[in-house]
C-alpha positions in Angstrom: -6.8 0.8 -13.5 -9.1 2.2 -10.8 -11.7 0.1 -9.0 -12.7 -3.0 -11.0 -14.2 -4.9 -8.1 -17.9 -5.6 -7.5 -18.1 -2.1 -5.8 -17.2 -0.4 -9.1 -20.9 -0.8 -10.0 -22.9 2.3 -9.1 -24.9 2.0 -6.0 -23.3 -1.2 -4.6 -21.6 -1.6 -1.2 -19.7 -4.6 0.0 -17.3 -5.9 2.7 -16.1 -8.9 4.6 -14.6 -9.7 8.0 -13.6 -12.5 10.3 -16.4 -13.4 12.7 -14.9 -16.5 14.2 -16.0 -19.4 11.9 -12.6 -20.1 10.3 -9.8 -21.1 12.7 -7.3 -19.5 10.3 -8.6 -16.0 11.2 -9.3 -15.3 7.5 -12.5 -13.4 6.5 -15.5 -15.7 6.8 -18.5 -13.3 6.6 -19.3 -11.2 3.5 -22.0 -8.8 2.5 -23.1 -7.3 -0.8 -25.8 -4.5 -0.7 -27.5 -2.3 -3.3 -28.3 1.2 -1.9 -31.6 1.1 -3.9 -34.0 -1.8 -4.6 -32.6 -4.2 -7.2 -34.1 -6.7 -9.7 -32.4 -10.1 -9.3 -32.2 -13.6 -10.8 -30.4 -16.6 -9.6 -29.9 -20.3 -10.3 -29.0 -22.9 -7.7 -27.6 -26.4 -7.5 -29.6 -29.3 -8.8 -28.2 -31.7 -6.2 -31.0 -33.4 -4.3 -29.1 -32.6 -1.1 -29.1 -28.9 -0.6 -28.0 -26.4 2.0 -30.6 -24.5 4.1 -29.6 -21.3 2.4 -30.6 -22.8 -1.0 -34.1 -23.5 0.3 -34.4 -19.9 1.6 -32.7 -18.4 -1.4 -35.2 -20.1 -3.8 -38.0 -18.6 -1.8 -36.6 -15.1 -1.7 -35.6 -14.9 -5.4 -39.0 -16.0 -6.6 -40.3 -12.4 -6.5 -37.5 -11.1 -8.7 -36.2 -8.6 -6.1 -33.1 -9.1 -4.0 -31.0 -6.2 -2.9 -28.5 -7.8 -0.5 -26.5 -11.0 -0.1 -25.1 -12.3 3.1 -22.6 -15.1 2.9 -20.6 -17.1 5.4 -17.7 -19.3 4.6 -16.2 -22.2 6.6 -19.6 -23.9 7.3 -22.0 -25.0 4.6 -25.2 -25.3 6.7 -26.0 -28.5 4.8 -27.7 -31.5 6.3 -28.7 -29.4 9.4 -32.5 -30.0 9.4 -35.0 -27.5 10.8 -32.3 -25.7 12.7 -30.4 -25.0 9.6 -33.4 -23.3 8.0 -34.1 -21.3 11.1 -30.4 -20.1 11.1 -30.5 -19.2 7.3 -33.7 -17.2 7.8 -32.2 -15.4 10.8 -29.1 -14.4 8.8 -31.5 -12.7 6.3 -33.6 -11.1 9.0 -30.7 -9.7 11.0 -29.1 -8.4 7.8 -32.4 -6.7 6.8 -33.0 -5.1 10.2 -29.4 -3.7 10.6 -29.3 -2.3 7.0 -32.7 -0.7 7.5 -31.5 0.9 10.7 -28.6 2.2 8.7 -30.9 3.9 6.3 -31.1 1.2 3.5 -34.6 0.0 3.6 -34.4 -3.8 3.3 -37.3 -6.3 3.7 -36.1 -9.7 4.9 -37.4 -11.4 1.7 -35.0 -9.2 -0.3 -31.9 -10.7 1.3 -30.2 -13.8 -0.3 -28.3 -16.1 2.1 -25.4 -18.4 1.2 -23.1 -20.6 3.2 -20.0 -22.6 2.0 -17.6 -24.9 3.7 -17.9 -28.2 5.6 -21.2 -30.2 5.4 -23.0 -31.4 8.5 -22.2 -28.7 11.0 -24.5 -26.1 12.5 -23.7 -22.4 12.1 -22.2 -20.7 15.1 -25.0 -18.2 15.2 -23.7 -16.2 18.2 -20.6 -15.3 16.1 -22.6 -14.7 13.0 -25.2 -12.4 14.8 -22.5 -10.2 16.2 -20.6 -10.4 12.9 -23.5 -9.2 10.8 -24.1 -6.2 13.2 -20.4 -5.2 12.9 -20.0 -5.9 9.2 -23.1 -3.8 8.2 -21.4 -0.7 9.7 -18.2 -1.2 7.7 -19.4 -2.0 4.2 -18.4 0.6 1.5 -18.0 1.3 -2.2 -14.2 1.5 -2.4 -12.0 -1.0 -4.2 -10.8 -2.4 -0.8 -14.4 -3.2 0.1 -15.0 -5.1 -3.1 -11.7 -6.9 -2.7 -12.6 -7.9 0.9 -15.9 -9.3 -0.3 -14.1 -11.5 -2.9 -11.8 -12.8 -0.1 -14.7 -13.4 2.4 -16.5 -16.0 0.3 -13.4 -18.3 -0.2 -12.8 -21.7 1.3 -10.0 -23.8 -0.2 -9.4 -21.3 -3.0 -5.9 -20.0 -3.3 -7.0 -16.9 -5.3 -9.9 -14.5 -5.5 -11.7 -14.6 -8.8 -13.1 -11.4 -10.1 -14.2 -9.9 -13.5 -15.3 -6.5 -14.7 -16.7 -5.1 -18.0 -18.5 -1.9 -19.3 -20.5 -1.3 -22.4 -23.1 1.1 -23.7 -26.8 0.8 -24.1 -27.8 3.7 -26.2 -26.0 6.7 -24.6 -25.8 5.1 -21.2 -22.7 3.3 -19.9 -23.5 0.1 -18.1 -21.2 -1.7 -15.7 -21.1 -5.3 -14.8 -18.7 -6.8 -12.2 -18.6 -9.9 -10.2 -16.7 -12.5 -8.2 -17.0 -16.1 -7.4 -15.4 -18.9 -5.3 -14.8 -22.5 -6.3 -11.8 -24.8 -6.2 -13.0 -28.3 -5.2 -16.4 -30.0 -5.3 -16.8 -28.4 -8.8 -19.1 -29.9 -11.4 -21.9 -27.3 -11.6 -25.2 -28.5 -12.9 -26.9 -25.1 -12.8 -24.3 -22.4 -12.3 -21.3 -22.5 -10.1 -20.2 -22.8 -6.5 -20.9 -19.3 -5.3 -21.0 -16.4 -7.8 -22.3 -12.9 -7.3 -22.6 -10.4 -10.1 -23.7 -6.8 -9.7 -24.8 -4.4 -12.5 -26.3 -1.0 -12.7 -28.4 -1.9 -15.8 -32.1 -1.3 -15.8 -33.5 -4.7 -16.9 -36.9 -6.4 -16.4 -37.0 -9.5 -14.2 -38.0 -11.7 -17.2 -35.1 -10.5 -19.2 -32.6 -10.9 -16.4 -33.8 -14.5 -15.6 -33.3 -15.4 -19.3 -29.8 -13.9 -19.4 -28.8 -15.6 -16.2 -30.1 -19.0 -17.3 -28.4 -18.9 -20.7 -25.1 -17.6 -19.3 -25.0 -20.3 -16.6 -25.4 -23.0 -19.2 -22.6 -21.7 -21.5 -20.1 -20.8 -18.8 -20.3 -22.1 -15.3 -22.0 -25.3 -16.4 -19.0 -25.9 -18.6 -16.4 -26.0 -15.9 -15.4 -29.1 -13.9 -12.7 -29.9 -11.4 -13.7 -33.2 -9.8 -17.2 -34.2 -11.2 -18.8 -33.5 -7.8 -21.8 -31.2 -7.9 -21.9 -29.0 -4.7 -24.9 -28.8 -2.4 -24.5 -25.0 -2.2 -24.1 -23.8 -5.8 -25.5 -20.3 -6.3 -25.2 -17.9 -9.1 -27.0 -14.6 -8.5 -27.1 -11.3 -10.5 -28.4 -8.1 -8.9 -29.4 -5.2 -11.2 -30.2 -1.9 -9.6 -31.0 0.3 -12.6 -28.7 3.2 -11.6 -27.2 3.4 -15.2 -30.6 4.8 -16.1 -30.7 3.1 -19.5 -34.0 2.4 -21.2 -35.2 -0.8 -19.5 -33.9 -4.0 -21.1 -36.6 -6.4 -22.3 -36.3 -10.0 -23.5 -35.3 -10.5 -27.2 -34.3 -6.9 -27.9 -30.9 -5.7 -29.2 -30.1 -4.3 -25.8 -30.9 -7.7 -24.2 -28.5 -9.3 -26.6 -25.8 -6.8 -25.8 -26.3 -7.3 -22.1 -26.3 -11.1 -22.4 -23.1 -11.1 -24.4 -21.4 -8.9 -21.8 -22.6 -11.1 -19.0 -21.4 -14.2 -20.8 -18.0 -12.8 -21.4 -17.7 -11.8 -17.7 -18.8 -15.2 -16.4 -16.6 -17.0 -18.9 -13.6 -15.3 -17.3 -14.8 -16.4 -13.9 -15.3 -20.0 -15.1 -11.7 -20.1 -16.4 -10.4 -18.7 -13.1 -12.2 -21.5 -11.2 -10.6 -24.2 -13.4 -7.2 -22.6 -13.1 -7.5 -22.5 -9.3 -8.9 -26.1 -8.9 -7.7 -27.8 -5.8 -4.1 -29.0 -6.4 -4.2 -27.7 -10.0 -1.0 -27.0 -11.9 -2.6 -26.6 -15.3 -5.6 -25.0 -16.9 -7.2 -27.3 -19.5 -9.6 -26.3 -22.3 -11.5 -29.1 -24.1 -13.2 -28.3 -27.3 -15.4 -30.7 -29.2 -16.5 -30.0 -32.8 -18.2 -32.0 -35.5 -20.9 -33.4 -33.1 -24.4 -34.3 -34.2 -25.8 -31.9 -31.6 -24.5 -29.5 -29.0 -25.7 -32.0 -26.4 -23.5 -34.7 -27.9 -20.6 -32.3 -28.0 -21.1 -31.6 -24.3 -21.2 -35.3 -23.4 -17.9 -35.9 -25.2 -16.2 -32.8 -23.8 -17.3 -33.7 -20.2 -16.2 -37.3 -20.6 -12.7 -36.1 -21.5 -12.5 -33.4 -18.9 -13.7 -35.6 -16.1 -11.5 -38.7 -16.9 -9.0 -39.3 -14.2 -6.7 -40.9 -16.8 -6.9 -37.8 -18.9 -6.3 -35.5 -16.0 -3.3 -37.5 -14.6 -1.7 -37.7 -18.1 -2.0 -33.9 -18.4 -0.5 -33.5 -14.9 2.5 -35.5 -15.9 2.8 -34.1 -19.4 2.4 -37.7 -20.7 1.6 -37.6 -24.5 -1.0 -40.3 -24.1 -3.6 -38.8 -26.4 -5.4 -42.1 -26.8 -7.1 -41.3 -23.5 -8.7 -38.3 -25.0 -10.1 -40.1 -28.0 -11.3 -43.1 -26.0 -13.1 -41.0 -23.4 -15.1 -39.4 -26.2 -15.8 -42.9 -27.5 -17.5 -44.0 -24.3 -19.3 -40.8 -23.7 -22.5 -41.8 -25.5 -22.0 -39.2 -28.1 -22.3 -40.1 -31.8 -18.8 -40.5 -33.2 -17.2 -41.8 -36.4 -13.6 -42.7 -35.5 -12.7 -43.1 -39.2 -13.5 -39.4 -39.7 -12.5 -38.1 -36.3 -9.5 -35.8 -35.5 -7.7 -34.9 -32.3 -5.3 -32.0 -31.6 -3.2 -31.2 -28.6 -2.5 -27.5 -28.9 -1.9 -27.0 -32.6 -0.5 -30.5 -33.2 -2.8 -33.0 -34.9 -2.2 -36.3 -33.3 -5.0 -38.4 -34.7 -6.8 -38.2 -38.0 -9.2 -40.4 -39.9 -8.8 -43.4 -37.6 -5.1 -43.5 -37.2 -2.2 -41.6 -35.6 -0.3 -38.9 -37.5 3.4 -38.9 -38.0 4.4 -36.4 -35.3 7.1 -36.3 -32.6 6.0 -37.5 -29.1 8.5 -35.0 -27.8 6.5 -32.2 -29.4 3.3 -33.5 -28.0 4.9 -33.8 -24.6 6.1 -30.2 -24.8 2.6 -29.0 -25.6 1.2 -30.9 -22.6 3.8 -29.4 -20.2 2.5 -25.9 -20.7 0.3 -24.2 -18.0 -2.5 -24.0 -20.5 -3.3 -27.2 -22.3 -5.8 -27.2 -25.2 -7.4 -30.4 -26.4 -9.6 -30.2 -29.6 -11.5 -33.2 -30.8 -13.7 -33.4 -34.0 -16.1 -36.3 -33.5 -16.5 -36.8 -37.3 -20.2 -37.1 -36.8 -20.9 -34.7 -39.6 -22.9 -32.2 -37.5 -22.3 -28.7 -36.3 -22.6 -29.4 -32.5 -19.8 -27.8 -30.4 -18.9 -27.4 -26.8 -16.1 -25.9 -24.7 -15.3 -27.1 -21.2 -12.7 -25.9 -18.7 -11.0 -28.2 -16.3 -7.6 -28.8 -14.7 -5.1 -31.6 -14.0 -5.3 -34.1 -11.2 -2.4 -33.9 -8.9 -1.1 -35.5 -5.7 -1.9 -32.3 -4.0 -5.6 -32.7 -4.8 -5.6 -36.0 -2.9 -3.8 -34.5 0.1 -6.2 -31.5 0.3 -9.4 -33.7 0.2 -8.0 -36.5 2.4 -7.4 -33.9 5.2 -10.2 -31.4 4.4 -12.4 -32.0 7.4 -9.5 -32.1 9.9 
């Protein structure tokens, strides 16, 4: 298969190492770098409580140029006051200085910081300072470097989450690759927990911002594990232009091609997040059709996906489909129960206001699969649709979060 990690993109280097934050000894410091200046766009959490790296990241991304990301895992640097901001800025400054010394010119403002982990703890900056100095000397463009980067951003995740795609713009091959982390505290209201995408496309800042915004809305903003929006959510795309394609501008055919490819890649990452939800044993896809508007479809889909009664029924394989219909009913979306229809997998369980004559055993069998699909037509007569990814709610989820801090 060859390299399909984030370092498969021309001109990008990456790596990760253990610098001493995580007691487990697992990688807890990661770096992504473009050899040449890159255009960048990002979206961040809409939570009113944000980590210091979000404050700094918003400042640095404003100019549309970010060529490096420095990420620590195991400590979120949230609710840490002025010291947290000083520490986040120092992470950027030290990364920039060391990369410049290595021959990759890097202004501090072109570094994007991220931190993920426990809230309310200061970063161990002595460990991070020495870690950055060491890591910058060991980043590279091999598959192992990209795989290490994907590992270095994880917290409670059980698996790395990566995606890769290539397509043509004119006669030029363009590569997009990325990775993300997210398992708990997942209900993005902007993008996702932490997600980094690299591409060698040549694209204007305006075009990239539009593609990132639209993609976030249709993919990462449509995944939920526990209805808890993180304080550290970051979705960043870096584009270094090394594919040498004609520069992509908003609204053009090349922009539409780029946007489609980015959406497919991020949709894969979103599914992987739901499948690796804390304590998850099932990947659930909720589709809502026949809504008055897309916004109504989203309200209903999220109500179903976030319902503890729905999620526990799915965990137990309980064919209690009434929970799906009733969740849509309280969502605030327009709904006509007398024209509504609900399916579990390919089995229609509810149609025109009443249950269908189907075997509960067949419904139970469909709900016992790893992938469970729920489709609900609201019967509102519109063309609004939405698809949301989620997972079941297990006893293991409770155990993980009851003991997370300790």
